[in-house]
C-alpha positions in Angstrom: 65.4 53.6 -193.3 63.2 50.5 -193.6 61.4 49.4 -190.4 60.2 45.9 -189.8 57.0 45.6 -187.9 57.2 43.0 -185.3 54.4 42.0 -182.9 56.3 41.4 -179.6 54.9 39.2 -176.9 55.5 41.8 -174.2 55.9 45.5 -173.9 59.4 45.2 -172.6 60.4 43.2 -175.7 58.8 45.8 -177.9 60.7 48.6 -176.2 64.0 46.8 -176.5 63.4 46.0 -180.1 62.8 49.6 -181.0 65.9 50.7 -179.2 68.0 48.1 -180.9 66.5 48.9 -184.3 67.8 52.5 -184.3 70.6 52.6 -181.7 71.8 56.0 -182.9 68.4 57.6 -182.5 67.4 56.5 -179.0 66.5 60.0 -178.0 63.5 60.1 -180.3 61.8 57.5 -178.2 60.0 58.5 -175.0 58.4 55.4 -173.6 56.6 56.0 -170.3 55.0 52.8 -169.0 54.6 52.0 -165.4 55.6 48.4 -164.5 56.9 46.5 -161.6 58.7 48.6 -159.0 57.8 51.9 -160.8 54.1 51.2 -160.2 54.7 50.9 -156.4 56.5 54.3 -156.4 53.4 56.1 -157.7 50.4 57.1 -155.7 48.2 56.2 -158.7 47.8 53.1 -160.8 48.6 53.0 -164.5 48.3 49.8 -166.6 51.6 48.8 -168.2 50.2 49.7 -171.7 49.3 53.3 -170.6 51.6 56.1 -171.8 52.2 58.9 -169.2 54.1 61.9 -170.5 56.4 64.0 -168.4 54.9 67.2 -166.9 51.4 65.9 -166.2 49.9 65.9 -162.7 48.0 62.9 -161.5 46.2 62.7 -158.1 46.4 60.0 -155.5 44.2 57.0 -156.0 43.6 57.6 -159.7 43.5 54.6 -162.0 44.5 54.7 -165.7 43.7 51.6 -167.8 44.8 49.9 -171.0 46.2 51.9 -174.0 45.4 55.3 -172.6 47.6 58.3 -173.2 48.1 61.1 -170.6 49.8 64.1 -172.3 52.1 66.7 -170.8 50.7 69.7 -169.0 47.3 68.1 -168.1 46.0 67.8 -164.5 44.0 64.8 -163.2 42.6 65.0 -159.7 42.4 62.4 -157.0 40.5 59.1 -157.3 39.7 59.4 -161.0 39.1 56.4 -163.2 40.1 56.5 -166.9 39.1 53.5 -168.9 40.7 51.9 -172.0 41.8 54.0 -174.9 41.4 57.4 -173.3 43.4 60.4 -174.4 43.9 63.4 -172.1 45.4 66.3 -174.1 47.7 69.0 -172.9 46.3 71.5 -170.4 43.1 69.6 -169.8 41.9 69.7 -166.2 40.0 66.9 -164.5 38.8 67.4 -160.9 38.4 64.8 -158.3 36.5 61.5 -158.8 36.0 62.0 -162.5 34.9 58.8 -164.3 36.0 58.5 -167.9 34.7 55.5 -169.8 36.4 53.7 -172.7 37.3 55.5 -176.0 37.0 59.1 -174.9 39.4 61.8 -176.1 39.5 64.9 -173.9 40.9 67.8 -175.9 42.8 70.9 -174.9 40.3 73.5 -173.7 38.2 71.1 -171.7 37.8 71.5 -167.9 35.8 68.9 -165.9 35.0 69.7 -162.3 34.7 67.1 -159.5 32.4 64.0 -159.9 31.9 64.4 -163.6 30.9 61.2 -165.6 32.0 60.9 -169.2 30.2 58.0 -170.9 31.7 55.5 -173.4 32.7 57.0 -176.8 31.3 60.5 -176.0 33.0 63.2 -178.0 34.4 66.6 -177.1 35.5 69.2 -179.7 37.7 72.3 -179.4 37.4 74.1 -182.7 34.2 75.4 -184.2 35.2 75.3 -187.9 38.0 72.8 -188.4 39.8 72.5 -191.7 42.7 70.1 -192.3 44.6 72.8 -194.3 44.0 75.6 -191.7 46.0 75.7 -188.5 43.6 76.7 -185.7 45.7 75.7 -182.6 45.4 79.3 -181.4 41.6 79.1 -181.6 40.9 76.3 -179.2 37.7 77.1 -177.3 37.0 76.4 -173.6 34.4 73.9 -172.6 33.4 73.7 -168.9 31.7 70.7 -167.4 30.6 71.6 -163.9 30.5 69.4 -160.8 28.5 66.2 -160.9 27.4 66.4 -164.5 26.8 63.3 -166.6 27.5 63.0 -170.3 26.0 59.9 -171.8 27.5 57.4 -174.2 28.1 58.5 -177.8 27.0 62.1 -177.1 28.8 65.0 -178.8 29.7 68.3 -177.0 30.3 71.3 -179.3 33.0 73.4 -177.9 32.7 76.8 -176.2 29.8 75.9 -173.9 29.2 75.3 -170.2 27.3 72.3 -168.9 25.8 73.1 -165.5 26.3 71.2 -162.3 24.5 67.9 -162.1 23.1 68.3 -165.6 22.3 65.1 -167.4 23.1 64.6 -171.1 21.3 61.6 -172.6 23.1 59.0 -174.7 23.6 60.2 -178.3 22.7 63.8 -177.7 24.4 66.6 -179.6 24.9 69.6 -177.3 25.3 72.9 -179.1 24.6 75.5 -176.3 24.9 76.0 -172.6 23.0 73.6 -170.3 21.4 74.6 -167.1 22.2 73.0 -163.7 20.2 69.9 -163.1 18.7 69.9 -166.7 18.0 66.7 -168.6 18.7 67.1 -172.3 18.3 64.5 -175.1 18.3 64.4 -178.9 20.0 66.1 -181.9 20.2 69.0 -181.3 19.8 68.4 -177.6 16.6 69.8 -176.1 15.7 69.9 -172.4 13.0 67.4 -171.4 13.1 67.7 -167.6 15.2 68.0 -164.5 17.4 65.5 -162.7 18.4 65.0 -159.0 22.0 64.7 -157.9 21.4 60.9 -157.7 20.3 60.8 -161.3 16.5 60.6 -161.0 14.0 62.6 -163.0 12.3 65.0 -160.7 8.5 65.6 -160.5 7.5 68.9 -159.0 4.3 69.7 -157.1 2.1 72.8 -157.4 4.6 74.6 -155.0 7.5 73.7 -157.2 9.0 71.2 -154.8 10.5 68.0 -156.2 11.8 65.1 -154.1 14.5 62.6 -155.2 13.1 59.1 -154.8 16.5 57.7 -153.8 18.1 60.3 -151.6 14.9 62.1 -150.5 16.7 65.4 -151.2 14.4 68.3 -152.0 14.6 70.6 -155.0 12.9 73.9 -155.8 11.8 74.8 -159.4 11.4 78.5 -159.7 11.7 80.8 -162.8 12.8 77.9 -164.9 15.8 77.2 -162.6 16.3 74.3 -160.1 18.1 74.6 -156.8 18.7 72.0 -154.1 17.1 72.9 -150.8 
């Protein structure tokens, strides 16, 4: 069957065109956009160009923006914000207040706890040794991003690792191993260059191992190459 590509002026026209084009194959189209009254029925906001599959769970107050795709079986917590062109794959879990910037794909195997920040165009992976000709869907590895962590723009996270709570991944870093809580890492491969407060400031420690966040005035203790908040 030959298909004619038509640039429609609205999404509704595009949907109607597709259905008219193949009237005997309507069941192959699953178009989930939230417009008009449907938006008001939801406890979250989804732009009309977003695609929301059946079987996903989206928390109250979450916002999903242009051209994003939320796939079946994923869980998104309350008050999250997903920017343009974001893909959330099946079985992904996002906690509360997760911020996902534009052009981020979150693949099966990724878990982000509450208050995680995913910078623009950062990259997750879920297979260590991908080959186009080899099916590795049963080999997806788990990547855990713990509460409050920041992953900077254009950074890459190799799968199978844990990023500790309130860790800070600098822009463009390539992370290949576990990252400690509150650690600041940069570069390729990523190396630790310091420690960060929960408000995102680099900590300076005195002779007693005490560091104070300049913004929140919160205190932190550095001991045995680990940081804890006091």
